[in-house]
N, C-alpha and C positions, 0 to 999 in steps of 0.2 A: 504494500500500500504506500502511496506517495505521501510524503510529509505534508502536514497542513500548513506549517509555518516555514519560513525561510531560515537559512543558516544564521543570518544576522539577527532575526527576530528571536531565534532560540538562544543566541548568545546573550541578548538583552534580558530575556526572562530568567536565564540561569543566574545572571548578576542580580536581578531583582530578588530572587529567593535567597540570595546571599546577603540580603538587606542593604544593597548598594542604592544610593540615591540616583536620580536622573543625572545630576551633575557629575557624580563619580563615574557612572556608566559612560557618559560622553567623554570623559578624560581617558578612561581605560581603553575605549574602542577608537579614540581619536575622531569622533564625530560630534556634531553640535547637539546641544540639549534638545533643540527643536526636532532634529532627526530622530533622537531617542524617543521623544514623545510621539512622533508620527508612526514609528514602528509599533509602539505599544497600542496606539489607536487602531492601526491596521489589524493587529491580532485580535483586539477586542471586537472589531467588526466581523472578522472571519468567524469568531466563536459565538457571536451574538450575545455578548455579556456586557454588563454595565460598568464594571470597574476592573482594576488590575488584579485584585485579589481573586475575583471570580475567574479571570483569565488564567491565573496561575493554577487554580484548582482544576479547571478543565484541561489544561495542558498536561498536568500530572496524570489525570485520568486517562488521557489519550496517549500516554507514554511519549510525549513530545519533549518533556523536560523531566529531570530527576532531582530529587532532593539528595544531595551528597551526604553520606554518612561520614562523620569525622572519627 
């Protein structure tokens, strides 16, 4: 099955579940904060959810992202 989200969207959401802020993510990935927000919005639209938390939950359910065990 084809992935629902892009590689970049996956990178962003992996960083979100590591509790990184939009600003921190933009610095880590060397992209603008607006671009980070756009990627998050695109994923929310694809999943038909209303916020980042719901998007994270859906992505975990769909095995698109994983919670890293330390």
